[in-house]
C-alpha positions in Angstrom: -144.8 79.6 -6.0 -141.8 81.4 -7.4 -141.7 81.4 -11.2 -138.2 81.6 -12.7 -139.6 84.0 -15.4 -140.0 86.5 -12.5 -136.2 86.7 -12.5 -136.4 88.7 -15.7 -138.6 91.3 -14.2 -136.6 91.4 -11.0 -133.5 91.9 -13.1 -135.3 94.8 -14.9 -136.3 96.2 -11.5 -132.7 96.1 -10.2 -131.4 97.7 -13.5 -133.8 100.6 -13.2 -132.8 101.1 -9.5 -129.1 101.4 -10.6 -129.8 103.4 -13.8 -129.9 107.1 -12.8 -128.7 110.3 -14.3 -125.0 109.6 -13.7 -125.4 106.3 -15.6 -126.6 108.3 -18.6 -124.0 111.0 -18.4 -120.7 109.1 -17.6 -120.7 106.7 -20.6 -121.8 109.4 -23.0 -118.9 111.6 -22.0 -116.5 108.7 -22.0 -117.4 108.0 -25.6 -117.0 111.6 -26.6 -113.6 111.9 -24.9 -112.2 108.4 -25.9 -113.1 108.7 -29.6 -111.5 105.8 -31.5 -110.4 104.3 -28.2 -114.0 104.1 -27.0 -114.3 100.3 -26.9 -111.1 99.8 -24.9 -112.1 102.6 -22.5 -115.6 101.0 -22.2 -114.1 97.7 -21.2 -112.4 99.3 -18.2 -115.6 101.3 -17.4 -117.8 98.2 -17.4 -115.4 96.4 -14.9 -116.0 99.1 -12.3 -119.4 100.5 -13.3 -121.1 97.1 -13.8 -118.8 94.5 -12.3 -118.4 96.1 -8.8 -122.1 96.8 -8.3 -123.2 93.3 -9.4 -120.5 91.7 -7.3 -121.9 93.9 -4.4 -125.4 92.4 -4.9 -123.9 88.8 -5.0 -121.8 89.5 -1.9 -124.9 90.7 0.0 -126.7 87.6 -1.2 -123.9 85.3 0.0 -123.6 87.0 3.4 -127.4 87.0 3.9 -127.6 90.8 4.5 -125.5 93.9 4.5 -125.6 93.9 8.3 -124.2 90.4 8.5 -121.5 91.3 6.0 -120.5 94.3 8.1 -120.6 92.3 11.3 -117.6 90.3 10.1 -115.5 93.4 10.6 -116.8 94.3 14.1 -120.2 94.8 15.7 -119.6 98.5 16.1 -118.6 98.8 12.5 -121.9 97.1 11.6 -123.8 99.9 13.3 -121.8 102.9 12.1 -120.8 102.0 8.5 -124.3 101.0 7.1 -125.8 104.1 8.7 -123.2 106.3 6.9 -123.9 104.6 3.6 -127.7 104.8 3.9 -127.5 108.5 4.9 -125.0 109.3 2.1 -126.6 107.3 -0.7 -130.1 108.3 0.5 -131.2 111.7 1.7 -127.7 113.1 2.1 -126.7 113.0 -1.6 -128.1 110.5 -4.1 -131.9 111.1 -3.7 -131.8 114.9 -3.6 -129.2 115.0 -6.4 -131.4 112.9 -8.6 -134.3 115.2 -7.9 -132.3 118.3 -8.8 -130.9 116.7 -12.0 -134.4 115.7 -13.0 -135.3 119.4 -12.8 -132.2 120.6 -14.6 -132.8 118.2 -17.6 -136.6 117.6 -17.5 -138.1 121.0 -16.9 -135.5 123.8 -16.8 -134.7 123.7 -20.6 -138.3 124.4 -21.4 -138.8 127.3 -19.0 -138.7 131.0 -20.1 -135.3 132.6 -19.6 -136.7 134.8 -16.8 -137.9 131.8 -14.8 -135.0 129.3 -15.3 -133.0 130.4 -12.2 -135.9 131.3 -9.9 -135.7 129.2 -6.7 -139.5 128.9 -6.7 -139.4 126.8 -9.9 -137.0 124.2 -8.3 -139.2 124.1 -5.2 -142.4 123.6 -7.1 -140.8 120.8 -9.2 -139.3 119.0 -6.3 -142.6 119.1 -4.4 -144.3 117.3 -7.3 -141.4 115.0 -8.0 -141.0 113.8 -4.5 -144.7 113.5 -4.0 -144.8 111.1 -6.9 -141.7 109.3 -5.6 -143.3 108.8 -2.2 -146.6 107.6 -3.6 -144.7 104.9 -5.7 -142.5 104.0 -2.7 -145.3 103.3 -0.2 -146.0 99.8 -1.6 -142.7 98.0 -2.2 -144.5 94.8 -2.9 -145.6 96.4 -6.2 -142.0 97.3 -7.2 -141.6 94.5 -9.7 -144.9 95.4 -11.4 -144.0 99.1 -11.6 -140.3 98.8 -12.4 -139.8 95.4 -14.0 -143.0 95.5 -16.1 -143.5 99.2 -16.8 -140.8 101.8 -16.1 -137.8 99.7 -17.2 -139.2 98.5 -20.5 -140.1 102.1 -21.2 -136.6 103.3 -20.4 -135.1 100.5 -22.6 -137.5 101.2 -25.4 -136.5 104.9 -25.5 -132.8 104.0 -25.6 -133.3 101.4 -28.4 -135.2 104.0 -30.4 -132.4 106.5 -30.0 -129.8 103.9 -31.0 -131.8 102.7 -34.0 -132.1 106.3 -35.3 -128.4 106.8 -34.8 -127.8 103.7 -37.0 -130.1 105.0 -39.7 -128.8 108.5 -39.7 -125.3 108.5 -38.2 -124.2 111.7 -36.5 -120.5 111.5 -37.6 -117.3 109.5 -37.3 -115.2 108.9 -34.2 -112.4 111.4 -33.5 -109.0 111.1 -31.9 -109.1 110.6 -28.1 -108.3 113.3 -25.6 -104.9 113.2 -23.9 -105.9 111.0 -20.9 -107.8 108.5 -23.0 -105.0 108.4 -25.6 -102.3 107.4 -23.1 -104.2 104.9 -20.9 -107.7 104.4 -22.4 -108.5 101.2 -20.5 -107.4 102.5 -17.1 -109.1 105.9 -17.6 -112.3 104.1 -18.3 -111.7 101.9 -15.2 -111.5 105.1 -13.1 -114.5 106.7 -14.7 -116.6 103.6 -13.8 -115.3 103.7 -10.2 -116.6 107.3 -9.9 -120.2 106.2 -10.6 -120.2 104.9 -7.0 -122.8 102.3 -7.8 -121.0 99.8 -5.5 -122.5 101.7 -2.6 -126.0 101.4 -4.1 -125.4 97.7 -4.5 -125.0 97.2 -0.8 -128.2 99.3 -0.2 -130.3 97.6 -2.9 -129.5 94.1 -1.7 -132.2 94.2 0.9 -134.8 95.3 -1.7 -133.9 92.4 -4.0 -133.9 89.9 -1.1 -137.3 91.1 0.2 -138.8 91.0 -3.3 -137.7 87.4 -3.9 -138.9 86.4 -0.4 -142.3 88.0 -1.3 -142.5 85.5 -4.2 -142.3 82.6 -1.8 -138.5 81.9 -1.7 -137.4 81.4 2.0 -134.5 79.0 1.7 -131.2 81.0 2.1 -129.4 79.1 -0.6 -132.2 79.5 -3.1 -132.5 83.2 -2.1 -128.7 83.7 -2.7 -128.9 81.9 -6.0 -131.8 84.0 -7.3 -130.3 87.3 -6.1 -127.1 86.4 -7.9 -129.0 85.7 -11.1 -130.9 88.9 -10.8 -127.7 90.8 -10.4 -126.1 89.2 -13.4 -129.2 90.0 -15.5 -129.1 93.6 -14.4 -125.4 93.7 -15.2 -126.0 92.5 -18.8 -128.6 95.2 -19.3 -126.3 97.9 -17.8 -123.3 96.9 -20.0 -125.5 96.9 -23.1 -126.9 100.4 -22.5 -123.4 101.7 -21.6 -122.2 100.4 -24.9 -125.0 102.3 -26.7 -124.4 105.5 -24.8 -120.7 105.4 -25.4 -121.2 104.8 -29.1 -123.6 107.8 -29.2 -121.0 110.0 -27.4 -118.2 108.9 -29.7 -120.2 109.5 -32.9 -121.0 113.1 -31.9 -117.3 114.2 -32.0 -117.8 116.6 -34.9 -120.6 118.6 -33.3 -120.3 121.2 -30.5 -117.9 121.6 -27.6 -119.7 120.0 -24.6 -118.2 120.2 -21.1 -120.1 117.3 -19.6 -122.1 114.2 -20.4 -125.5 116.0 -20.2 -124.4 118.4 -22.9 -123.1 115.5 -25.0 -126.5 113.8 -24.8 -128.3 117.1 -25.6 -126.1 117.5 -28.8 -126.9 113.9 -29.8 -130.6 114.2 -29.3 -130.8 117.5 -31.1 -128.9 116.1 -34.0 -131.0 113.0 -34.2 -134.5 114.3 -33.5 -134.3 118.1 -33.4 -136.3 119.9 -30.7 -138.3 116.8 -30.1 -135.1 115.1 -29.0 -134.6 117.5 -26.2 -138.1 116.6 -24.9 -137.3 112.9 -25.2 -134.1 113.5 -23.3 -135.9 115.3 -20.5 -138.3 112.4 -20.2 -135.4 109.9 -20.2 -133.6 111.7 -17.4 -136.9 112.2 -15.4 -137.7 108.5 -15.6 -134.2 107.4 -14.7 -134.0 109.8 -11.7 -137.5 108.7 -10.6 -136.6 105.0 -10.6 -133.4 105.6 -8.6 -135.2 107.8 -6.0 -138.0 105.2 -5.6 -135.4 102.4 -5.1 -133.4 104.4 -2.6 -136.3 105.5 -0.6 -137.6 102.0 -0.4 -134.1 100.6 0.6 -133.5 103.3 3.2 -137.0 103.1 4.7 -136.7 99.3 5.1 -133.3 99.7 6.7 -134.3 102.5 9.1 -137.7 100.9 10.0 -135.8 97.8 11.0 -132.9 99.6 12.8 -134.8 102.6 14.3 -138.3 101.1 14.8 -139.9 104.1 16.5 -141.2 104.9 13.0 -142.9 102.4 10.6 -141.8 101.8 7.0 -144.3 104.3 5.7 -143.3 106.8 8.4 -139.7 106.7 7.3 -140.6 106.9 3.6 -142.5 110.1 4.3 -139.6 111.6 6.4 -137.0 110.6 3.8 -139.0 112.1 0.9 -139.5 115.4 2.8 -135.8 115.6 3.9 -134.7 114.8 0.3 -136.9 117.5 -1.1 -135.5 120.1 1.3 -131.9 119.1 0.6 -132.6 119.1 -3.1 -133.5 122.8 -2.9 -130.0 123.6 -1.6 -128.9 123.2 -5.2 -126.7 120.6 -6.8 -123.4 122.4 -6.3 -124.0 122.8 -2.5 -125.1 119.1 -2.2 -122.0 117.9 -3.9 -119.6 120.1 -2.0 -120.9 118.7 1.3 -121.5 115.1 0.5 -118.9 114.1 -2.1 -116.0 114.2 0.4 -118.0 111.9 2.7 -118.6 109.4 -0.1 -114.9 109.6 -1.1 -114.0 108.4 2.4 -116.5 105.5 2.6 -116.5 104.2 -1.0 -113.1 102.5 -0.8 -114.1 100.7 2.4 -117.3 99.5 0.6 -115.2 98.1 -2.3 -112.9 96.3 0.1 -115.9 94.9 2.0 -117.4 93.6 -1.3 -114.1 92.0 -2.3 -113.6 90.3 1.0 -117.2 89.0 1.0 -116.6 87.2 -2.3 -113.6 85.3 -0.9 -115.0 84.9 2.6 -114.4 81.1 2.6 -110.7 81.5 2.2 -109.9 84.2 4.8 -110.1 84.6 8.6 -112.2 87.4 10.1 -109.1 89.3 11.1 -108.6 90.1 7.4 -111.9 92.0 7.4 -110.9 94.0 10.5 -107.4 95.1 9.4 -108.1 95.5 5.7 -111.1 97.8 6.3 -109.2 99.6 9.1 -106.2 100.4 7.0 -108.4 101.4 4.0 -110.6 103.6 6.2 -107.7 105.4 7.8 -106.0 106.1 4.5 -109.3 107.3 2.9 -110.1 109.5 5.9 -106.6 111.2 5.7 -107.0 111.6 2.0 -110.5 113.2 2.4 -109.2 115.6 5.1 -106.3 116.5 2.9 -108.6 117.3 0.0 -111.4 119.0 1.9 -109.6 121.0 4.7 -105.9 121.1 4.0 -105.9 122.2 0.4 -104.0 119.1 -0.8 -101.0 120.2 1.3 -100.2 116.5 2.1 -100.0 115.5 -1.5 -96.2 115.2 -1.4 -96.5 112.8 1.5 -99.4 110.8 0.2 -98.0 110.8 -3.3 -95.4 108.1 -2.4 -98.3 105.6 -2.2 -98.7 103.8 -5.5 -101.8 104.8 -7.5 -102.5 107.8 -5.3 -102.2 110.1 -8.3 -105.0 108.3 -10.1 -107.4 108.2 -7.2 -107.0 104.7 -5.9 -104.2 105.0 -3.4 -106.2 103.1 -0.9 -105.5 99.8 -2.7 -102.0 99.3 -1.2 -103.2 100.0 2.4 -106.1 97.5 1.8 -103.6 94.9 0.7 -101.2 95.5 3.6 -104.2 95.4 6.0 -105.2 92.1 4.5 -101.8 90.6 4.9 -101.6 91.8 8.6 -105.0 90.2 9.1 -103.6 86.9 7.9 -100.5 87.2 10.1 -102.2 88.2 13.3 -104.2 84.9 13.9 -101.2 82.8 12.8 -99.0 84.7 15.4 -101.7 84.5 18.0 -101.9 80.7 17.6 -98.1 80.3 17.6 -97.8 82.3 20.9 -100.7 80.3 22.4 -99.0 77.0 21.5 -95.8 78.1 23.0 -97.6 79.0 26.2 -96.8 82.7 26.1 
């Protein structure tokens, strides 16, 4: 019998699956850069870094599954697009990236200078890291107990301790914002949240949340959808709260150091608050966050591949994904990003459009799905080719599209495609009635 109190732990589980290294770094750097404009920037950040992912979970809940949602576009799309997302958000980028960042923040700072850049150190760390990840992934039925009742409370406790210490002994006052945050603080925060790419993870994690709730005895589709939505909202509240704390910590560190990224901001904060012990705490925090994300992604991807490519069992796929992720992680973070980020840049806008359409499904014909995703996909593909292979030589042409200069030029093609999708069935019906 499903107990509604279980929703709290399922929300904790989903929060920890979302909350990886990037979710620590981005809001801290936003706070540092936005200064006195931190709260307005944070509002924009929360819309895209919390709102979109949680809407993604709700969309998958309403559709029944990611596959059913993608089928509304076209059966072929439902085969290709989920595969691209699972490969990209899984062993192609997110899992190995998390393993590499866990090494960079959790072990590397404590190594002797002579060993820091030795490839054997990264190899040894990733073997242990992914062995633990695999072990904790082999029994997804225990996910709520391990995440919701253990790892997430530990993560939250550490962040609360850090925040409380910053209240007792403040680091410093907020400074003036940097140029971009001074001119358009809300919109810059909006773009920063968009770049977390958690909306892709939302489509992937939907299957895990659904299976977890089903395992608790909920089989009715309407009840399942309702509980998934509640779990998503609970996770969203936690994410927004933690982002607020991290942004505040970043903004309050303005008078200390000259960091170049969010990891350096957090290193400064922890060193100011706790001294050398703070660096150890930060390493543990990053390791836990990366471990949670990797476990969630391996479970999600293994459940998908075992259902789609059934020549391997769930456990077989989990082993394969852990090994492949470990190998890719040893390519190094820079190489991983150079190969995979352009792919993510091409598919992410399509995912956002798919989520948006899924939320308004009752009010649109299926043609809207086809044309909106087609127009968005073509524009995103051209933009990716321009950036990756053509050295931005098409910028003068693509720049005429509104919002292209701020990274969301795909919005207009999506809207145009949606309008075409509305017009096509109307025109078809009209021609049919006229006997043409």
